[in-house]
C-alpha atoms as one frame of an Amber mdcrd trajectory, in Angstrom:
protein
   4.428 248.854  54.720   4.753 246.150  52.101   7.602 244.020  51.170   8.268
 242.622  47.525  10.718 239.938  47.035  12.790 238.414  44.263  12.993 234.651
  44.350  16.051 232.897  42.728  19.192 234.012  44.316  17.524 235.927  47.028
  15.218 233.503  48.812  16.111 230.333  46.987  19.612 229.095  46.228  19.397
 227.371  42.854  21.484 226.109  39.951  20.331 224.775  36.638  22.244 223.558
  33.677  20.528 223.504  30.299  23.749 222.585  28.455  24.108 219.053  29.924
  23.487 216.106  27.538  21.478 214.375  30.354  18.779 217.114  30.056  18.313
 216.820  26.292  18.522 212.977  26.206  15.884 212.924  28.935  13.775 215.610
  27.239  13.927 213.710  23.928  12.901 210.480  25.679   9.778 212.365  27.191
   8.798 213.218  23.534   9.335 209.927  22.285  12.428 210.873  20.192  15.875
 209.355  19.740  17.743 212.403  18.458  18.503 214.703  21.332  20.350 217.212
  19.194  17.518 217.713  16.888  15.198 218.045  19.979  17.353 220.746  21.459
  17.687 222.561  18.217  13.862 222.532  17.742  13.447 223.853  21.375  15.839
 226.742  20.777  14.369 227.606  17.436  10.792 227.972  18.870  12.135 229.947
  21.922  13.975 232.241  19.538  10.777 232.675  17.462   8.868 233.883  20.468
  11.785 236.014  21.660  11.837 237.763  18.347   8.289 238.436  18.165   8.428
 240.593  21.407   7.882 244.266  21.106  10.937 245.002  23.274  13.406 243.018
  25.366  11.586 243.412  28.558   8.410 241.553  27.397   8.500 238.159  28.949
   6.797 235.405  26.808   5.449 232.248  28.521   7.735 229.268  28.087   4.919
 227.010  28.377   3.852 228.059  24.748   7.114 226.417  23.624   6.458 222.993
  25.118   2.767 223.251  23.871   4.178 223.704  20.328   6.582 220.824  20.608
   3.790 218.475  21.616   1.482 219.621  18.910   4.289 219.069  16.411   4.137
 215.481  17.527   0.389 215.225  17.464   0.099 215.180  21.260  -2.277 217.214
  23.145  -0.888 220.579  24.573  -2.689 219.737  27.881   0.221 217.568  28.692
   2.614 220.650  28.459   2.740 221.612  32.171   3.882 218.133  33.103   6.368
 217.998  30.394   7.651 221.368  31.477   7.919 220.239  35.005  10.059 217.218
  34.087  12.186 219.311  31.837  12.946 221.566  34.826  13.792 218.739  37.166
  16.107 217.276  34.637  17.878 220.714  34.234  18.169 221.364  37.947  21.147
 220.575  39.956  20.404 222.479  43.155  17.202 224.028  44.775  17.174 224.942
  48.433  16.142 227.871  50.664  18.683 230.211  52.052  18.908 230.520  55.894
  15.947 231.947  57.947  13.670 232.663  55.011  10.505 231.479  56.823  11.487
 233.622  59.865  11.734 236.726  57.566   8.598 236.245  55.713   6.488 235.109
  58.594   8.076 237.652  60.886   7.193 240.491  58.572   3.485 239.345  58.280
   3.233 238.921  62.034   4.312 242.604  62.266   1.526 243.653  60.030   3.476
 244.137  56.802   2.338 242.785  53.428   4.727 240.050  51.778   4.644 239.480
  48.123   6.703 237.823  45.459   7.610 239.671  42.200  10.120 237.546  40.239
  11.523 237.099  36.828  10.677 233.502  36.105   8.597 231.049  34.191   5.386
 230.200  35.854   5.505 226.551  34.379   8.626 225.971  36.441   8.314 228.281
  39.364   4.819 227.552  40.644   5.882 223.972  41.359   9.180 224.965  42.868
   7.475 227.323  45.180   5.306 224.515  46.428   8.246 222.281  46.682  10.117
 224.741  48.778   6.963 225.355  50.896   7.037 229.017  50.161   3.606 229.544
  48.420   1.478 229.976  51.650   4.085 232.371  53.017   3.110 235.132  50.582
   0.091 237.510  50.255   0.500 237.429  46.584   2.699 236.014  43.935   3.523
 237.689  40.426   5.752 235.862  38.026   6.984 237.698  35.021   5.797 235.063
  32.480   2.276 235.633  33.862   2.704 239.570  33.948   4.014 239.698  30.406
   7.037 241.955  31.384  10.075 241.459  33.547  12.340 243.480  35.587  14.112
 245.998  35.236  11.124 247.190  33.246   9.239 249.299  35.843   5.868 248.184
  34.349   6.037 244.874  36.265   5.801 246.890  39.578   2.698 248.685  38.238
   1.178 245.317  37.339   1.952 244.103  40.899   0.513 247.246  42.519  -2.730
 246.856  40.592  -2.940 242.930  41.172  -2.246 243.240  45.007  -3.977 246.525
  45.704  -0.824 248.134  47.189   0.856 251.612  46.621   4.480 251.375  45.422
   5.616 254.340  47.484   4.888 252.253  50.573   6.945 249.246  49.356  10.370
 247.792  49.764  11.992 245.538  47.170  14.446 242.756  48.177  16.623 241.247
  45.664  20.133 240.021  44.690  20.556 241.728  41.482  21.729 245.308  40.984
  20.413 245.640  37.430  17.130 243.817  37.537  16.084 244.206  41.126  17.750
 247.496  42.454  17.628 249.438  39.173  14.147 248.313  38.288  12.571 248.667
  41.708  14.136 252.115  42.414  13.011 253.291  39.095   9.463 252.463  40.090
  10.029 254.450  43.309  10.527 251.624  45.750  13.243 251.413  48.338  15.545
 248.526  47.888  17.364 245.903  49.929  20.193 244.301  48.126  22.041 241.037
  49.122  24.918 239.706  47.197  24.838 235.886  46.579  26.418 233.438  44.221
  23.606 234.071  41.635  24.131 237.894  41.785  25.035 239.466  38.295  28.214
 241.486  38.012  27.800 245.100  36.618  31.048 247.135  36.953  29.697 250.051
  35.023  26.242 250.257  36.548  25.567 253.400  38.604  22.941 252.269  41.077
  22.848 252.379  44.771  20.609 250.392  47.105  18.862 251.900  49.937  20.155
 249.169  52.171  22.728 246.363  51.731  22.617 243.150  53.702  25.774 241.232
  54.391  23.772 237.941  54.749  20.381 236.728  55.285  20.715 237.191  59.034
  21.518 240.876  58.434  18.727 240.948  55.843  16.229 239.766  58.536  17.553
 242.637  60.903  17.197 245.344  58.166  13.720 244.317  57.116  12.434 243.919
  60.749  13.760 247.416  61.545  11.508 248.774  58.777   8.215 247.809  60.387
């Protein structure tokens, strides 16, 4: 049995704010600029350009390309983009911490012989650092981030990418997430059983007709459900 996990809102409790002035003033300073409004408009325009170029809405472009372009516009080497992206993310972030008993869950499943993987809608230029910061990286047998896969949930193709990359069969997998649309709809459409946990970051979908295989009341209950499956 293999368990595939969402990250933000499922394992990690996070809040970011990309509207606050402190972010754009700090980002402008990183770029050697004084006009934070112009920097924000440039960033959003480049993001829109990449979004508009997608074949469909479930294609995930790599946000690192935006930071690279903004540096190149200033005659700065794009090799500095990962560090600029990391600092941008830290400026935007207001909270990042693990939910209760996450290491117990991940390590307990692996000790029981299960494969444990991360399949998350996220930007690798932000998330790889945050996985290390949270101490999570070494607790997975494999990690797939949507910006690296090129597609995102609920598009079922991301699970096909995961199966090929990790060498696993989806019919022997359970997906764990906090979003009924992206996680439960996407994973169930790919043939996986699902465990849903509602958290502060969960989306609200009053008209969505989808039923998780299991519903966890909290993370302690999630642990009990998952351990019962191996």
